[in-house]
C-alpha positions in Angstrom: -36.4 -11.0 -7.7 -34.1 -9.8 -10.5 -32.9 -6.2 -10.3 -33.7 -3.8 -13.2 -30.1 -3.7 -14.3 -29.9 -7.5 -14.3 -33.1 -7.7 -16.3 -31.5 -5.7 -19.1 -28.2 -7.6 -19.1 -30.1 -10.9 -19.2 -32.2 -9.8 -22.1 -29.3 -8.2 -24.1 -26.7 -11.0 -23.5 -29.3 -13.7 -24.1 -30.2 -12.2 -27.4 -26.6 -11.7 -28.4 -25.7 -15.2 -27.4 -28.6 -16.6 -29.4 -27.5 -14.5 -32.5 -24.0 -16.2 -32.3 -25.6 -19.7 -31.7 -28.1 -19.3 -34.5 -25.3 -18.2 -36.9 -23.6 -21.5 -36.0 -26.9 -23.4 -36.5 -27.2 -21.9 -40.0 -23.5 -22.1 -41.0 -23.8 -24.8 -43.6 -26.6 -23.4 -45.8 -24.8 -20.4 -47.3 -21.8 -22.5 -48.4 -23.8 -25.6 -49.4 -23.0 -25.0 -53.0 -19.3 -24.9 -52.3 -19.5 -28.1 -50.3 -21.6 -29.8 -53.0 -18.8 -29.0 -55.5 -16.1 -30.3 -53.2 -17.7 -33.7 -52.5 -19.8 -34.1 -55.7 -23.1 -34.3 -53.9 -26.6 -34.8 -55.3 -29.4 -32.3 -54.5 -30.8 -34.6 -51.9 -27.4 -35.1 -50.2 -26.9 -31.4 -50.0 -30.4 -30.9 -48.6 -29.8 -33.6 -46.0 -26.6 -31.9 -44.9 -28.1 -28.5 -44.4 -31.2 -30.0 -42.7 -29.3 -32.3 -40.3 -28.4 -29.5 -37.7 -32.1 -28.6 -37.6 -33.0 -32.1 -36.5 -31.0 -32.3 -33.3 -31.6 -28.6 -32.6 -35.3 -29.3 -32.7 -35.8 -32.5 -30.8 -33.2 -31.6 -28.1 -35.2 -28.4 -27.3 -37.5 -30.5 -25.1 -34.9 -31.9 -22.7 -32.8 -28.7 -22.8 -35.9 -26.6 -22.0 -36.7 -28.9 -19.0 -33.1 -28.6 -17.8 -33.4 -24.8 -18.0 -36.4 -25.0 -15.7 -34.6 -27.3 -13.3 -31.0 -26.1 -13.3 -31.4 -22.5 -14.4 -31.0 -20.9 -17.8 -27.6 -19.3 -17.2 -25.5 -22.4 -16.6 -27.4 -24.5 -19.3 -26.9 -21.7 -21.8 -23.1 -21.5 -21.1 -22.7 -25.3 -21.2 -24.4 -25.5 -24.5 -22.3 -22.8 -26.1 -19.1 -24.4 -24.9 -20.1 -27.8 -26.2 -20.6 -26.2 -29.7 -16.9 -25.5 -30.0 -16.2 -29.3 -30.3 -18.2 -30.1 -33.5 -17.1 -26.8 -35.1 -13.4 -27.6 -34.6 -14.1 -31.2 -35.7 -15.8 -30.0 -38.9 -12.7 -27.8 -39.7 -10.5 -31.0 -39.9 -12.9 -33.4 -41.6 -12.2 -34.4 -45.2 -15.3 -36.4 -46.1 -19.0 -35.9 -46.5 -19.8 -38.5 -43.8 -17.5 -36.7 -41.3 -19.0 -33.4 -42.1 -22.5 -34.9 -41.7 -21.6 -36.2 -38.3 -20.3 -32.8 -37.2 -23.4 -31.1 -38.7 -25.6 -33.3 -36.5 -23.9 -32.1 -33.2 -23.7 -28.5 -34.5 -27.5 -28.8 -34.3 -27.2 -28.3 -30.5 -27.0 -24.6 -31.4 -30.7 -24.6 -32.1 -31.5 -25.6 -28.5 -30.4 -22.2 -27.2 -33.8 -20.9 -28.2 -35.5 -22.9 -25.5 -33.0 -21.8 -22.9 -33.1 -18.2 -23.9 -36.9 -18.0 -23.8 -37.1 -19.7 -20.4 -34.3 -17.6 -18.9 -35.6 -14.3 -20.2 -39.3 -15.0 -19.4 -38.4 -15.8 -15.8 -36.9 -12.3 -15.4 -39.8 -10.2 -16.6 -43.5 -9.7 -15.4 -46.4 -11.3 -17.4 -47.7 -8.0 -18.9 -44.4 -7.5 -20.8 -44.0 -11.1 -22.1 -45.1 -10.6 -25.7 -42.7 -7.7 -26.4 -39.8 -9.0 -24.3 -39.9 -12.6 -25.8 -40.2 -11.0 -29.2 -37.0 -9.1 -28.5 -35.3 -12.3 -27.2 -36.4 -14.1 -30.3 -34.4 -11.6 -32.4 -31.6 -14.0 -31.8 -32.8 -15.4 -35.1 -30.7 -12.7 -36.7 -27.9 -15.2 -36.4 -29.2 -16.8 -39.6 -28.6 -13.5 -41.4 -25.1 -13.3 -39.8 -24.3 -16.7 -41.3 -25.7 -15.7 -44.7 -23.6 -12.6 -44.9 -20.3 -13.8 -43.3 -19.9 -17.5 -44.1 -19.5 -17.1 -47.9 -17.1 -14.2 -47.3 -14.9 -16.1 -44.9 -14.8 -19.2 -47.2 -13.8 -17.0 -50.1 -11.0 -15.3 -48.1 -9.6 -18.2 -46.0 -11.3 -21.4 -47.0 -13.9 -23.7 -45.5 -11.9 -25.0 -42.4 -11.3 -21.5 -41.2 -15.0 -20.6 -41.4 -15.7 -23.3 -38.7 -12.7 -22.2 -36.6 -13.7 -18.5 -36.6 -17.3 -19.3 -35.5 -15.9 -21.7 -32.8 -13.8 -18.8 -31.4 -16.8 -16.4 -31.6 -19.1 -18.7 -29.6 -16.3 -19.4 -27.0 -15.8 -15.7 -26.4 -19.6 -15.2 -26.2 -20.0 -17.9 -23.6 -17.4 -16.2 -21.3 -19.1 -12.8 -21.8 -22.5 -14.3 -21.0 -21.2 -16.1 -17.8 -19.6 -13.0 -16.3 -22.3 -10.6 -17.5 -25.4 -12.3 -16.2 -26.9 -13.6 -13.0 -29.2 -16.6 -12.3 -32.8 -15.3 -12.1 -33.8 -17.5 -9.2 -36.4 -19.4 -11.3 -34.6 -22.7 -11.3 -36.3 -25.5 -9.4 -34.1 -28.6 -8.8 -37.0 -30.4 -7.0 -39.4 -30.1 -9.9 -40.3 -33.6 -11.0 -39.9 -34.8 -14.5 -43.5 -35.8 -14.5 -44.6 -32.3 -13.7 -42.5 -30.9 -16.6 -44.0 -33.5 -19.0 -47.5 -32.6 -18.0 -47.4 -29.9 -20.6 -47.8 -32.7 -23.2 -51.4 -33.3 -21.9 -52.3 -29.7 -22.6 -54.2 -29.3 -25.9 -52.9 -25.7 -26.2 -49.3 -27.0 -26.3 -50.1 -29.0 -29.4 -52.1 -26.3 -31.1 -49.2 -23.8 -30.6 -46.8 -26.5 -31.8 -48.7 -26.8 -35.1 -48.8 -23.0 -35.5 -45.0 -22.8 -34.8 -44.3 -25.6 -37.2 -45.7 -23.3 -39.8 -44.3 -19.9 -38.7 -40.8 -20.8 -37.3 -40.5 -23.8 -39.5 -41.2 -21.6 -42.5 -38.6 -19.1 -41.2 -35.9 -21.8 -40.8 -36.7 -23.4 -44.2 -36.4 -20.1 -46.1 -33.4 -19.1 -44.0 -31.5 -22.2 -45.0 -32.9 -22.8 -48.5 -33.3 -19.4 -50.0 -29.5 -19.3 -50.9 -30.1 -22.4 -52.9 -33.3 -21.1 -54.5 -31.6 -17.8 -55.5 -28.6 -19.7 -57.0 -30.6 -22.3 -58.9 -33.6 -20.3 -60.0 -31.9 -17.0 -60.7 -28.2 -17.9 -61.2 -26.9 -15.7 -58.5 -23.5 -16.4 -56.9 -23.2 -17.5 -53.2 -22.4 -14.0 -51.9 -25.4 -12.4 -53.7 -27.7 -15.2 -52.7 -26.5 -14.9 -49.1 -27.1 -11.2 -49.0 -30.7 -11.5 -50.3 -31.3 -14.3 -47.8 -29.9 -12.0 -45.1 -32.5 -9.4 -46.0 -35.3 -12.0 -45.6 -33.9 -13.1 -42.2 -33.5 -9.6 -40.9 -37.0 -8.6 -41.9 -38.5 -11.7 -40.3 -36.5 -11.2 -37.1 -37.0 -7.5 -36.6 -40.7 -7.8 -37.0 -41.0 -10.5 -34.3 -41.2 -8.0 -31.4 -43.9 -6.2 -33.3 -45.9 -9.5 -33.4 -45.4 -9.9 -29.7 -46.5 -6.2 -29.0 -49.6 -6.5 -31.2 -50.5 -9.7 -29.4 -50.1 -7.9 -26.0 -52.5 -5.3 -27.3 -55.1 -7.1 -29.5 -54.6 -10.8 -28.5 -52.5 -13.4 -30.2 -55.4 -15.4 -31.7 -56.6 -12.4 -33.8 -53.0 -11.6 -34.9 -52.5 -15.2 -36.0 -55.6 -15.1 -38.2 -54.1 -12.3 -40.2 -50.8 -14.1 -40.4 -52.2 -17.4 -41.6 -54.3 -15.6 -44.3 -51.4 -13.7 -45.6 -49.0 -16.7 -45.6 -51.6 -18.6 -47.7 -51.8 -15.8 -50.3 -48.0 -15.2 -50.3 -47.1 -18.9 -50.8 -49.3 -18.9 -53.9 -47.6 -15.8 -55.2 -44.1 -17.3 -54.6 -45.1 -20.3 -56.8 -46.3 -18.0 -59.5 -43.4 -15.5 -59.3 -40.5 -17.9 -58.8 -39.2 -17.2 -62.3 -38.8 -13.4 -61.8 -36.2 -12.5 -59.2 -37.7 -9.1 -58.4 -41.2 -10.3 -57.9 -39.9 -13.4 -56.0 -38.0 -11.1 -53.6 -41.1 -9.0 -53.0 -43.0 -12.2 -52.1 -40.1 -13.2 -49.9 -40.3 -10.0 -48.0 -44.1 -10.4 -47.5 -43.5 -13.9 -46.2 -40.7 -12.7 -43.9 -43.0 -10.1 -42.3 -45.8 -12.6 -41.7 -43.6 -15.4 -40.4 -41.8 -13.0 -38.0 -45.2 -11.6 -36.8 -46.5 -15.1 -36.3 -43.5 -16.2 -34.3 -44.0 -13.3 -31.9 -47.7 -14.0 -31.5 -47.2 -17.7 -30.9 -44.8 -17.1 -28.0 -47.1 -14.5 -26.4 -49.5 -17.5 -26.1 -46.8 -19.8 -24.8 -46.1 -17.3 -21.9 -49.8 -17.3 -21.1 -50.3 -21.1 -21.0 -47.0 -22.3 -19.6 -48.0 -22.1 -15.9 -44.5 -22.2 -14.4 -43.3 -24.6 -17.0 -42.2 -22.2 -19.7 -39.0 -24.1 -20.4 -40.9 -27.3 -21.0 -43.6 -25.7 -23.1 -41.0 -23.7 -25.1 -39.1 -27.0 -25.6 -42.1 -28.8 -27.1 -43.3 -25.8 -29.2 -39.8 -25.0 -30.3 -39.1 -28.6 -31.2 -42.2 -28.5 -33.5 -41.0 -25.3 -35.1 -37.5 -26.7 -35.6 -38.9 -29.8 -37.2 -40.9 -27.5 -39.5 -37.6 -26.4 -40.7 -36.1 -29.9 -41.1 -38.5 -31.8 -43.4 -39.3 -29.1 -46.0 -35.7 -28.7 -47.2 -35.4 -32.4 -47.7 -38.7 -32.4 -49.6 -37.5 -29.5 -51.7 -34.4 -31.5 -52.6 -36.5 -34.5 -53.6 -38.8 -32.3 -55.7 -35.9 -30.8 -57.6 -34.2 -34.2 -58.1 -37.4 -36.0 -59.4 -39.7 -33.2 -60.7 -37.1 -30.6 -61.7 -38.9 -27.7 -59.9 -40.0 -26.4 -56.5 -43.6 -25.5 -57.2 -45.1 -28.4 -55.1 -43.3 -27.1 -52.0 -45.0 -23.7 -52.2 -48.4 -25.5 -52.8 -47.9 -27.6 -49.6 -47.0 -24.5 -47.6 -50.2 -22.8 -48.7 -52.3 -25.9 -47.8 -50.8 -26.1 -44.3 -51.5 -22.3 -43.8 -55.1 -23.0 -44.8 -55.4 -25.7 -42.2 -54.0 -23.4 -39.5 -56.3 -20.6 -40.6 -59.5 -22.7 -40.5 -58.7 -24.0 -37.0 -57.7 -20.6 -35.7 -60.9 -19.0 -37.2 -63.0 -21.6 -35.3 -61.3 -20.5 -32.1 -62.1 -16.8 -32.7 -65.7 -17.7 -33.3 -65.7 -19.7 -30.0 -64.2 -16.7 -28.2 -66.8 -14.3 -29.6 -69.6 -16.7 -28.8 -68.4 -17.0 -25.2 -68.2 -13.2 -24.8 -71.7 -12.8 -26.3 -73.2 -15.4 -23.9 -71.4 -13.6 -21.0 -73.0 -10.3 -21.9 -76.5 -11.9 -22.2 -76.0 -13.6 -18.9 -75.0 -10.3 -17.2 -78.1 -8.5 -18.6 -80.4 -11.2 -17.4 
């Protein structure tokens, strides 16, 4: 059993480590305009570059989550952070788009720290606190805001190569602090068979939550990496201004995540998600209508941030409830779906701009997907209410 003081250090240092890792994961988006100028990229090439880290960071969450269950979150976390120094240093010396794209692919490993963090922190706290605690751990998403604020400033002061080197040094230092500041929580199980870990794929709830997280976290990642471009192209803001506004979005979505977990502890995740999906549906329509006005567009962005963050917290309350000792594996699958939800939309947005000259269709597709999630989740609420009603009738008879 983990001691109280160790619980706190695990939660705090896991969250801080994820902030640094997520800043690395998001490092290319805030300076994508600069990179586009340097290499003469098309809109699609730029979108592929900023989406590439999301791809590996998504699909690798499944094996990394399983490894965290088997080997323990502490050592997997540290190994992953140390690995990230390699592609960051490599990116600082590359002089071609192809070389940068290769480094961006391996920088994507930063996104896998989410699966490790959730598995490690969850194994250190009792079930009744999971919604709030996992919401706090999920605040590592703030790293996207850190990248939005700092990356353009560093590039302006010292150039693109030093941006990569500074972030490499930051994650190296964080890995050492994490190793010496935490303990293994005793949840590792080296004898757990791969088949047992993969059994989560047979659970319908795993796939339902994956679909929900594809929307909520995928939406968060998409806006986190593409808002700088939208603000620059739609409203002619410079990279620093666009990064600052994007940082506000990311901070709002991240800080509200524990609230989503707490509300799910109190009222149930299914009910919270119904409100989330309804509001995302409305807000995505407003974003399409208001994209020409920077003030109204920012208001819609803040509404979207609140709903996406709340939804992220609610989804992982359910993950903790259905994982049955396999939280690393379930987190890996659900987290992978969420990451992929942040991979495809930026590429689609690049295609829409190249061929249609606008982004409206992207907002329409977001609203349609929110509608699908809302309809399915509403059916589940009706099923829960019907079951409770039948239970009351049964007890009366």
